[in-house]
Structure formats: C-alpha cells, structure tokens
C-alpha positions in Angstrom: -111.0 -3.9 -79.6 -109.7 -6.1 -82.6 -110.1 -3.0 -84.8 -108.3 -0.9 -82.4 -105.3 -3.4 -82.3 -105.1 -3.4 -86.1 -105.1 0.4 -86.3 -102.3 0.6 -83.5 -100.3 -2.1 -85.2 -100.6 -0.3 -88.5 -99.4 2.8 -86.9 -96.4 1.1 -85.2 -95.4 -0.4 -88.6 -95.9 3.0 -90.4 -93.7 4.6 -87.7 -91.0 1.9 -87.9 -90.8 2.1 -91.7 -90.9 5.8 -91.6 -88.0 5.8 -89.0 -86.0 3.5 -91.1 -86.5 5.6 -94.3 -85.7 8.8 -92.4 -82.6 7.1 -90.8 -81.3 5.8 -94.1 -81.8 9.3 -95.9 -80.1 11.0 -93.0 -77.1 8.7 -93.1 -77.0 8.9 -96.8 -77.0 12.7 -96.9 -74.3 12.9 -94.1 -72.1 10.5 -96.0 -72.6 12.6 -99.2 -71.7 15.8 -97.2 -68.8 14.2 -95.7 -67.6 13.0 -99.1 -68.2 16.5 -100.5 -66.3 18.2 -97.7 -63.5 15.7 -97.9 -63.1 16.4 -101.6 -63.4 20.1 -101.0 -60.6 19.8 -98.5 -58.4 17.9 -100.9 -59.2 20.6 -103.5 -58.4 23.4 -101.1 -55.2 21.9 -99.9 -52.2 23.9 -101.3 -49.3 21.9 -102.3 -46.0 23.6 -103.0 -44.8 22.8 -106.5 -41.4 21.1 -106.7 -38.3 23.1 -107.6 -37.1 22.8 -111.1 -33.8 23.5 -112.9 -35.7 25.9 -115.1 -36.9 27.9 -112.1 -33.3 28.1 -110.7 -31.9 29.1 -113.9 -34.4 32.0 -114.1 -33.6 33.2 -110.4 -30.0 33.4 -109.3 -31.1 34.2 -105.7 -33.3 31.2 -105.6 -30.3 29.0 -106.9 -28.0 30.5 -104.1 -30.8 29.7 -101.6 -31.0 26.2 -102.6 -27.2 25.7 -102.5 -27.0 27.4 -99.1 -29.8 25.4 -97.6 -28.3 22.2 -99.0 -24.9 23.0 -97.5 -26.4 23.7 -94.1 -28.8 20.7 -94.0 -27.0 18.0 -96.1 -23.4 18.3 -96.2 -20.9 17.3 -93.5 -19.0 20.6 -93.8 -19.2 21.9 -90.1 -18.4 25.5 -90.7 -21.5 25.8 -93.0 -23.5 25.7 -89.7 -22.2 29.3 -89.2 -24.7 30.5 -91.8 -27.5 28.7 -90.4 -29.4 31.8 -89.1 -32.5 31.9 -91.2 -33.6 35.1 -89.4 -30.4 37.1 -90.1 -30.3 35.9 -93.7 -27.2 35.8 -95.9 -24.9 38.0 -98.0 -23.6 36.3 -101.2 -20.6 38.1 -102.7 -19.3 37.4 -106.0 -16.1 38.6 -107.6 -16.6 38.2 -111.3 -13.1 39.0 -112.6 -11.1 37.2 -109.8 -13.3 34.1 -109.4 -16.0 33.9 -112.1 -17.7 30.8 -110.5 -17.0 31.4 -106.8 -19.6 32.8 -104.4 -18.6 33.8 -100.9 -21.4 33.3 -98.3 -21.6 35.4 -95.2 -24.1 35.1 -92.4 -26.4 38.1 -92.0 -27.7 39.9 -95.1 -26.6 43.2 -93.6 -23.0 42.3 -92.6 -20.4 45.1 -93.1 -16.8 44.9 -94.4 -15.5 45.6 -90.9 -17.4 42.4 -89.6 -15.8 40.0 -92.3 -12.9 39.0 -90.2 -12.7 35.2 -91.0 -12.6 33.6 -94.4 -16.0 32.7 -95.4 -17.6 29.5 -96.7 -18.1 29.6 -100.4 -19.4 27.6 -103.3 -18.7 27.5 -106.9 -21.1 26.8 -109.6 -19.8 25.5 -113.0 -22.6 24.3 -115.3 -24.3 21.7 -113.2 -21.4 21.0 -110.9 -21.5 22.5 -107.4 -18.4 22.5 -105.2 -18.6 23.6 -101.5 -15.5 24.8 -99.7 -15.0 25.5 -96.0 -11.7 26.5 -94.3 -10.9 24.7 -91.1 -10.5 27.5 -88.5 -7.1 27.6 -86.6 -5.5 24.9 -88.5 -3.1 24.5 -91.3 -5.0 21.5 -92.8 -6.5 21.7 -96.2 -10.0 23.2 -96.6 -12.8 20.8 -96.4 -14.8 20.3 -99.6 -17.8 18.6 -101.0 -19.2 18.3 -104.5 -22.6 17.4 -105.9 -24.7 18.6 -108.9 -27.6 21.1 -109.1 -29.9 18.2 -110.2 -29.1 16.3 -107.0 -29.5 19.3 -104.8 -33.0 19.9 -106.4 -33.9 16.3 -106.0 -32.9 16.3 -102.3 -34.8 19.6 -101.5 -37.9 18.3 -103.1 -37.7 14.9 -101.3 -37.3 16.8 -98.0 -40.3 19.1 -98.8 -38.0 22.2 -98.4 -39.5 23.9 -101.4 -41.5 26.5 -99.4 -38.5 27.3 -97.0 -36.1 27.7 -99.8 -38.5 29.9 -101.9 -38.8 32.2 -98.8 -34.9 32.6 -98.4 -34.2 35.1 -101.2 -36.2 37.9 -99.2 -33.3 37.5 -96.5 -30.6 37.7 -99.0 -28.3 40.4 -100.3 -26.2 39.7 -103.3 -23.1 41.8 -104.0 -21.7 41.5 -107.5 -18.2 42.9 -107.9 -17.1 43.4 -111.5 
C-alpha cells in the first residue's frame, strides 16, 4: 500500500508539473501570437500621408480642392456653404487675362452657363497668399472676405485629417481655363 501511495503521489506531482509547464507554454505562445498579430495590424494599418506644398504645386486641381475644402469647413464666409455638395462636385473657372489670380467656384462640376445666375464665390492665389471672397446676396454691403496662406491651409487640413477627403475631390472637379 505504501508503494502504491508513493507511485500515486509521484503521478500526481508529474501531472501537476506537466500541467504547469503546458499552461506556461500555452500562455507564452498566445502572448507571442498576440504580439505578432498586433505588430502585423500596425504594419498593415494604412496611414494617409500628409499634404505638402510640393504636392499642391504639382497638382492645381488638388490645390483648388484644398482651398475649397478649407473655405467650406474653416472660414466664416456663409455663402461658401453653397458649394458644400461633395457629391455634385465643383466647377472652377479661371479667366487668365481678366483676373490672372482669381478662380470662380461653382457648385456642381457639370453646371451650365444658363445655370450661373448669381455671382459665385471666388478665391485668389498670389504666391502663398490666399484671399476668399463671398458676395452678400440681396445687399449693397461690401463682399465678405477672408485671407490666409497656403501653408496655413495645409497645416489645418493635415491637423483635421482631411487629406484623404481632399485627395478624392479632384475627381469631382471640372476646371475651365479661359485665355
């Protein structure tokens, strides 16, 4: 009987030790796989790169998109809300001889001349300086204006994480350049 108790005790000890080793190994490999999956998730996570001045200089439509988005979201010029339809898009019209730095902004990328009844919002771009203008409808007051710089626009859009949205806007934009 004593021999049997010693054998049973040894088996219980072996089972306990084996269970502890197996539990430790299982927890360790779960932690390792969790760490691997977390690092994989971080590596797979796609971050949108920030907007840069060089990128805007290379793409006029992207520049116009940034300026329109900023006017809609960050200026206090109420009439800029008229061009807030991101589905319809925008038509940017530029008269190079008459106003070399002025860009008229119409809601709807497919707007026709017949539909252009009211003076549009516009912005001008001279070097880094941006000026927004908005006529006050049914009033003889001066137009509302706001000024900023291209660098400030880029900084604000990056801070607001609007890079992806702004980069998608040129597909909904028509630019008419009148010489």
